[in-house]
C-alpha angles and dihedrals in degrees: 000000000000106000096210090060120097122240106260126230111252093217101051108008093238123141117264128205089257125105127182117240119244098240113089132196125203114213108194114243092007109061147254119295140174108258091217138036119199129204110213130207122180090350092303130107108258100174136005120212124197125221101258111160144007131198128178089269108024145043120210126205119188133196099216091191095063120066093188106117090206094063109018102083133053120192120200130179119237089266087064094249122141113258100167140345100178139069091306091064090045093049093047094050092041089055093048093050089051093052094255129129136040099279127084124227106235092187138005129184119260096255093055092044090053091048092049091051095045099041105027104024092237106158118243117251118239111271118255122203109250128202119223 
């Protein structure tokens, strides 16, 4: 992946305001992903989203500073194309983190895993060594 390239829209192939960060993380058995996603405006970083969850089909990035469900979650497919960046992405990821829906979370970030354990009693998954 060329890091200066914008994330493309899945529906029309056009560039979006999102750019992947340069730092990558390898999650064994799942894949290698940018740890950050940045929304650009006028060639400046407007918002930074952190890698937060991965399913067999989708990758979720969350801005944990914003609580606005319309702008806090970005959903990409495994080809790194934008699927949703509005309330639909938020609702989908919210459902997954609460054990709802048909898809399985293959990986979640530590802060969400801790929250799931503390608030919902969802057991923690065994730790895998990750390569940065």
